[in-house]
C-alpha positions as CSV (number, residue, x, y, z in Angstrom):
1,M,-10.4,133.7,28.2
2,E,-12.7,136.5,27.0
3,E,-12.6,138.0,30.5
4,L,-8.8,138.0,30.4
5,M,-8.8,139.6,26.9
6,S,-11.3,142.3,28.1
7,F,-9.2,142.9,31.3
8,L,-6.0,143.3,29.2
9,Q,-7.8,145.7,26.8
10,T,-9.2,147.7,29.6
11,Y,-6.0,148.0,31.6
12,S,-3.4,147.8,28.9
13,E,-2.0,151.3,29.6
14,I,-1.6,150.6,33.3
15,L,-0.1,147.1,32.7
16,T,2.3,148.6,30.2
17,G,3.4,151.2,32.7
18,A,3.8,148.6,35.4
19,A,5.9,146.4,33.1
20,I,8.2,149.3,32.3
21,I,8.6,150.1,36.0
22,V,9.3,146.4,36.9
23,M,11.9,146.2,34.1
24,G,13.5,149.4,35.3
25,L,13.7,148.1,38.9
26,L,15.3,144.9,37.6
27,L,17.8,146.9,35.6
28,M,18.6,149.0,38.6
29,L,19.2,145.9,40.7
30,F,21.6,144.5,38.0
31,L,23.4,147.9,37.9
32,M,23.8,147.9,41.7
33,G,25.3,144.5,41.6
34,I,27.7,145.5,38.8
35,L,28.7,148.7,40.8
36,R,29.3,146.6,43.9
37,Q,31.6,144.2,41.9
38,I,33.5,147.2,40.4
39,K,34.1,148.5,43.9
40,R,35.5,145.1,45.0
41,L,37.7,144.9,42.0
42,N,38.9,148.5,42.6
43,K,39.7,147.6,46.2
44,S,41.6,144.5,45.1
45,L,43.5,146.4,42.5
46,G,44.5,149.0,45.0
47,S,45.8,146.3,47.3
48,I,47.7,144.7,44.5
49,T,49.2,148.0,43.5
50,A,50.2,148.8,47.1
51,N,51.9,145.3,47.3
52,M,53.7,145.9,44.1
53,Q,54.9,149.3,45.2
54,A,56.2,147.8,48.5
55,Y,57.9,145.1,46.5
56,F,59.6,147.6,44.2
57,D,60.6,149.8,47.2
58,V,62.3,146.8,48.8
59,I,64.1,145.9,45.6
60,L,65.2,149.4,44.8
61,Q,66.3,150.2,48.4
62,E,70.0,150.2,48.7
63,E,71.3,147.7,51.2
64,E,73.6,149.2,53.8
65,P,76.8,147.1,54.1
66,A,77.2,145.4,57.4
67,P,80.0,146.8,59.6
68,E,81.8,143.5,59.7
69,A,82.1,143.2,55.9
70,P,84.8,145.9,55.4
71,V,86.9,144.4,58.2
72,K,86.8,141.0,56.5
73,V,87.9,142.6,53.2
74,Q,90.8,144.4,54.9
75,E,91.9,141.2,56.6
76,A,91.7,139.5,53.3
77,T,94.0,141.9,51.7
78,K,96.5,141.5,54.5
79,S,96.3,137.7,54.6
80,E,97.4,135.1,52.0
81,S,95.5,134.8,48.7
82,G,94.0,131.4,49.7
83,E,92.5,132.9,52.8
84,S,91.1,135.9,50.9
85,E,89.5,133.7,48.3
86,E,87.9,131.7,51.1
87,I,86.5,134.8,52.7
88,L,85.2,136.0,49.4
89,V,83.5,132.7,48.8
90,E,81.9,132.9,52.3
91,Q,80.6,136.4,51.6
92,K,79.1,135.3,48.3
93,L,77.4,132.3,50.0
94,T,75.9,134.5,52.7
95,E,74.7,137.0,50.0
96,Q,73.0,134.1,48.1
97,E,71.4,132.8,51.3
98,Q,70.1,136.3,52.1
99,E,68.8,136.7,48.6
100,E,67.0,133.3,48.8
101,V,65.4,134.3,52.1
102,F,64.4,137.6,50.7
103,N,62.8,135.9,47.6
104,A,61.0,133.4,49.9
105,V,59.6,136.2,52.0
106,L,58.4,138.1,48.9
107,Q,56.8,134.9,47.5
108,E,55.0,134.3,50.8
109,Y,53.9,137.9,51.0
110,F,52.4,138.0,47.5
111,S,50.8,134.6,47.6
């Protein structure tokens, strides 16, 4: 025990410096891990932001009407009111189906 005490007293300055260096190295390793995690989070955030931008671009994009739709509307005005209502109902159903498919694709894309 006395030998240990004399060793610590003799080399206390060197041991203190070594302890400071070891603590600094451990701190540097922790900081490197934190920086690595921040880079991963930044990359994920960039990916999420790009996906959100693509989602909003699709939503805000104006849909071009199909060339058949105006023909059906013109036929509906010429035909009886019962037939025109039937055509309008069919158009609404197709629009709802397209919207459901679109939403399903977006959910699959973002999940």
